[in-house]
N, C-alpha and C positions, 0 to 999 in steps of 0.2 A: 444416780448423779443429781437428778432433779431435787430429791429430798435433801441431799447434802448441801446444795446451793441454798435451799430455803432455810436450812438450819443456820448456815452462815449469815444469812440476812437477818434472822432473829437475833443472833448474837451481836450483829452490828447495830441493830436497833437498841439492844440492851446497853451497849457501850455508849450510846448517845443519850441514855437516861430515859428511854421510852420503855416502860414496863409491859405495856400491853402487847400481846402477840399480834404481829402484822397479819392482815387478811390475805387470802390467796390472791386477790386482785392486786394488792400492793406488792406482794412478793413477785408476782408475774411481771408487773410493770418495772420493778427494779431490775429483774433479770433481763428483760427486753432492752432496758436502757444500757445495761452492762454489755449486751451483745452488740448493740449499735456502737457503743464506745470502743469496743475491741475491734470492730470492723473499721471504724474511722482511724484508729491507731495503725492498723495494718496497712490501710491505704496511704496514710501519711508517710509511713516508713518506706513504702514502695515508691511513692511519688517524689518525696523530698530526698530520699536516700539513694535507693538503687537506680531509679531512672535518671536522676540528676547526674550520678556518677557515670552512667552509660553514655548520656548525651555529651558529657565533657570529653569522653574518649572518642566519640564519633566526630566531634568538631575538630579534634586534633589529628584525626586520621587523614591520609592522603587520598583515599578512595572517595568516590562521590555517591555511590549507590546507597550507602548508609545514611547520608544526608537526606535522601528522598524519604526513607522510612521515618526519619525524625520529623520531617516536614508534614507527613501525613499522620503523625502522632500515633504510630502503631503501638509503641511501648505504653503510652498513656492509656490507650484503650485496653491493652492487656492488663494493666494495673487495676482496672476496674473489676477484673475477675476476682481479685484477692478479697475485697470486702464482701463480694457476692458469695464466694465460697464460705467465708467465715460465718455470714448470716445463715447460709443454707445448712451449716453444720450445727450451729448453736441455738437458733430460734426454735426449732422443733423441740429441743430439750427444755427450753423455757416455757413452752406451751403444753407440757405433758398433761397438766390438769385440765386442759381444754382441747380434747382430741379433734373436735370438728374444726375449730379455729386453726389448730396446728396443721391439720391436713390441707386446709385452704391456703394458709400462708406458705406451707412447704411447696405446694404446686406453683404458686405465684413466683416464689423465689427461684424455682427450677426454670420456669419460663424466662425470668429475668436473666438467669445465667446463660441460657441458650441465646437470647437476644444479644447479650454482651459479647459472647463468643463469636457469633456471626458478624457482629459489627467490627470486631478486631480483625477478623479474616478479610472482610471487605476492604478495610484500610490497607492491609498488606497486599491485596490484589491490585488496588489502585496504585500503590507504590511500584509494584512489579511492572505494571503497564507503563508508567512514566519512565522507569529505568530502561525498558525495551525501546522507547522512543528516543531516549538520549543515546543509547548504544547502537541505534539503527537496526536492532533485531527485528522490529516490526516490519521492516522492508522485506525480510525473508519469511517471517512467520506472522500470521494474523493474531498477534497476542491479545489485542483488544477483544476480538470475538471469543477467544477462549476464556478471557476474564469475565466477559458478560455471561457466557454459558455457565461458568462455575458459580457466579453470583446467583443466577437464576436457579440452578440446582440447589444451592445452599438455602435460598429463600424457601423453596418448597419443602426441603428437609426440615428447616426450622419451623415452618408453619405446621407440618404434620406432627412433628414432635411436640410442639406447644399444645396443639389441640388434643393430642393423645394424653398428655400430662394433665391438662385441665379436665378432661372427661374421664380420666383414670382408665383408659383403654389402651390396648396394644396398638402401636403404629400400623401393624399388619391389618388390623380391623378397618382402618380408614383407607389403606391402600387398596383393599379389596373392593371398597365402595366406589373407587374412582372409575372402575370399568363401566358402571351404570351411567355415569355422567359424560363418558367420552364422546358419544354421538352429539350431545347438546353442545359440548365445548367446541368440537370441530366445526359445527354449523355456525356458531356465533363468532368464533375467532379464526375463521378460515384464512383470511389474509395474513394474520399474525403468524399462524402456524406455517403457512407457505414460506413466509419470509424467514422464519426461524430455521426451517429445514434447509432452505437455500443458503442461508448464512453459514450453516454447518458445512454444507458442500463446498462453498467458496473457501472456507477456512481450511478444510481438510485437504482439498485438492490444489490449494494455492492458485486458484484461477485468477484472483485479483489480490494484490498486496499493496500496502501503503507505498506511495512513491511511483507506482506504475502509471504510464501514460496510456489511457484508454480512450477509445472513440466509439460512441454509440449515438448514431444520428437520430434514432427514434426519440430519445430523451434530450437531444441537443447537447450531449456531453462530449467534450473534446478537450481533455486536460489531464492533470495529475491527480491521482487518488490521494485524498488527505486523510480519510478515515474509513475503515471497514468494520462495521458493526454486524450484529446478528440479523438485523432487519433492513438496514439501508447502507448504501455506499455513497460517501461524500466526495464529489469531484470538483476541484477548482479549475474552471476552464481557463484557456490562455488569455481570454479577455477579462479575467479576474472575477467573473460571475461564478456562482455556486450552483451546482446541479446535484440534487439528491435522487439517487436511483434505487428503487426497491431491490432488495437482494435477489428475490425470485426472478426478476426481469433479467438479471445477468446469467441465470441458469437456463431460462426458457427461451430467451432471444439471443440473436447474434450480436457480438460486439468485437472490436479489434483491440488487442492488447499489444503495445509496442515494447513490452519488456524484453522480448527476444532480441530486438534490434539493439537495445541498450546493453544487454549481456554479451552479445556477440562482438561488440566493439566496432561494428561497421553499419553505416546508414546509406541506404540506396539512393543513387541519382539515376532517374530514368526520364530522360528528356531528349527531344529531337530538335534538330534545326532543319528547316525546310529549304532545300536548294531549288533555285529557279531552273527548271529543266532546259530552258533556252541557253543557259550558260555552260551546259555540259558538252565536252568535246574531247577529241584525241589530243595528246600532248605533242607539240612540235619538238624538233631536235633542240632548238634554242631554249624552250621552256624546260625540257628535261635536264639540260645542262645546268640551268639556273637553279632548279629545284634540288638537284643532286648535291648542292652545297649545304643544304639544310641538314643539321646534325641528326635529326630523327629519321632522315631518309637515306643516310649514307650506306646502311646495310641493305635497305630495301631495294634500291635501284639495281645493283649488280645481280642480286638473286632473281629479281623479277625479269630483268632483261634477258638473262640466260634462259629462263623458263619460256619466255615468249619466242626467243630465237629457236629453241628446240622445237617448239610447236609449229612455228612458221616454216621450218625446214621441210615439213611434209606437205606444204601447200604450194601450188603453182600459181603463176600470174599474180604476184604480190603488188603489181602496179595499181591494181584496184584495192584501195585501202580496206574495203569491207571483206576481202578474202582472207585476211590474216588477223592475228591478234595484235593489239596495240595498247599502250598505256593511255589511260584517260585521266583527266584532271580530278574527277570525283573519286575514282579508285585510289589515286595517289593521295588525295586528301584524306580518305578513310584510313589508309595505311599510316599516314602521318599522325592522325589522331590516336590510333592504337598505340604507337610508340611514345607519343607525347604523354599519354595517360599512364603508361607503364613507368615512365620516369618521374611522374608527379609525386612529390613526397607526401601529399595529403590523400592519396588514393590507396585503399587497402589492397595489397598485392595478393593476399591469400583468399580473396573472395572473387566472385565473377567480375571479369573486366572484359567488356565487349563493345565494339563499335559496329553497328549493323545497319544495313539498308532495308528500309521498310517498303511496302507497296506504294507506288506513286499515287498521288491524289490530285484533286483540282488545285491544291495549295502547294504543289511541287513534289520533290523527291525527299522524303524524310530520312535523315541520317541520325540514328538514335544512339545516344550515349547510355550505356548500362554498366554502371560501376558502383562501388561502395567507398565512401569516405572513411578514414580511420578516426574521425572525431564525430561522435554522435550528438554533441551538444547543438541545440537548434541554431543559435545565432552563428556559430562557427561553421556548421554544415551549410547554411545558406550562403555564407561568405565564400566558402570553397566552391560551391556550385556556380555562383556568380562569376568568380574569377575564371573558372574553366570556360564558361560560355562567352565571357568578354573576349577571351583569347581566340575562341573559335570564330566569332564574327569578325574579329580584326584580321585574321589570316586568310579568310576566304578570298579576297582579291588576289593574294599571292598565287593562288591556284586557278585564277581566272573564273572563279565561281561567284555567284550572287545569291544572297538569301532571298527567298520569296517573300513578297510583301504585297498585300492587297492594295489596290489603288486608293489613295486618300483624296481629300478635297484639293490639295495643292497639285497633285498629279493631274487631276481632271482639268483644273484651270490652266495648267501648262499646256495640255493637249489642245485646248480651245485657242490658246494664244498662238500656237504653231499653225493651226488651221487658218486663223485670221491673217497671219503674215503671208 
């Protein structure tokens, strides 16, 4: 084929009125110029014809993911492979008379082809990463970590293939030599390797995903995960600061992930109100009649009174109040809270709902609310919690109870004024 091309070049020179036989250098140059021209024509057809037509179809389509591929110019990068393939096929033919140069150019063109191929795949991976962000897939799967891992793998594959092509050796030859350098690489890049391995663990086990609320006091992180890469995790704290956590720290150290709370649909309220012990007492008949009109206690009083009556039937000398069982204001208050929370439309009924009495302290008797709201959004959760405790503090006087409060400056001044009088 090379001789036929050179014969055609001689005839072409003759048609131009040049009688002398062209030299090998001129023939080779003309053939190389023809190869470049053919490659340019092939690229022009792909770029101005095929790709433009495909882009027009993409712009008219209703789906959005193909627009992302167009924005990252994936097709344009793939089009670069066409002239590279043309040159890779034709240039060695044009350089048949120059075997050394032909071998060198062939290797360089092969390396160029590998680089262009990896470059196109990189663009496609970046597009996939953005599509996953748009479709919120990255909240379930660590797509960016897998993209980075794939890019890293392709980089080393391309590097080994390029070196093997340039050195005219099998890639297996270079892979076998990597074992010798493993110890040195692990010593120099220890932190990078730890982060890389930890990043794979985080990605594979879904320990942390984009959008998770994590809390890690050691690094001052308390916020939403914005990015999970192979070596670092980016957290935007609630005060809008950014914390970068090494990936290996999330594997080796303890941290709290609130994802389970978000996925369950319930967020816990665990807070106590301290009752002044001096305000706790037995209910009088008048107080019991008044409290029995409360809707939340209409079923409680008949059942509780029957239970107490049956218990007291076995006891003698009920004139002493301590000999029998009686209703207390704090016990009735606790029953009221239980029923009130059962009826609250913002409390999750399928999760733990409990009002319990804790051990008394120097700050009074704690009555703890242990419930879950059915709205996990922070602002709404805080509003629900505040509404519940606003109500609790407001109804305490109805039961003859007082919330414990440490004496303040005004209290002390009031005591002094009383003593003076």
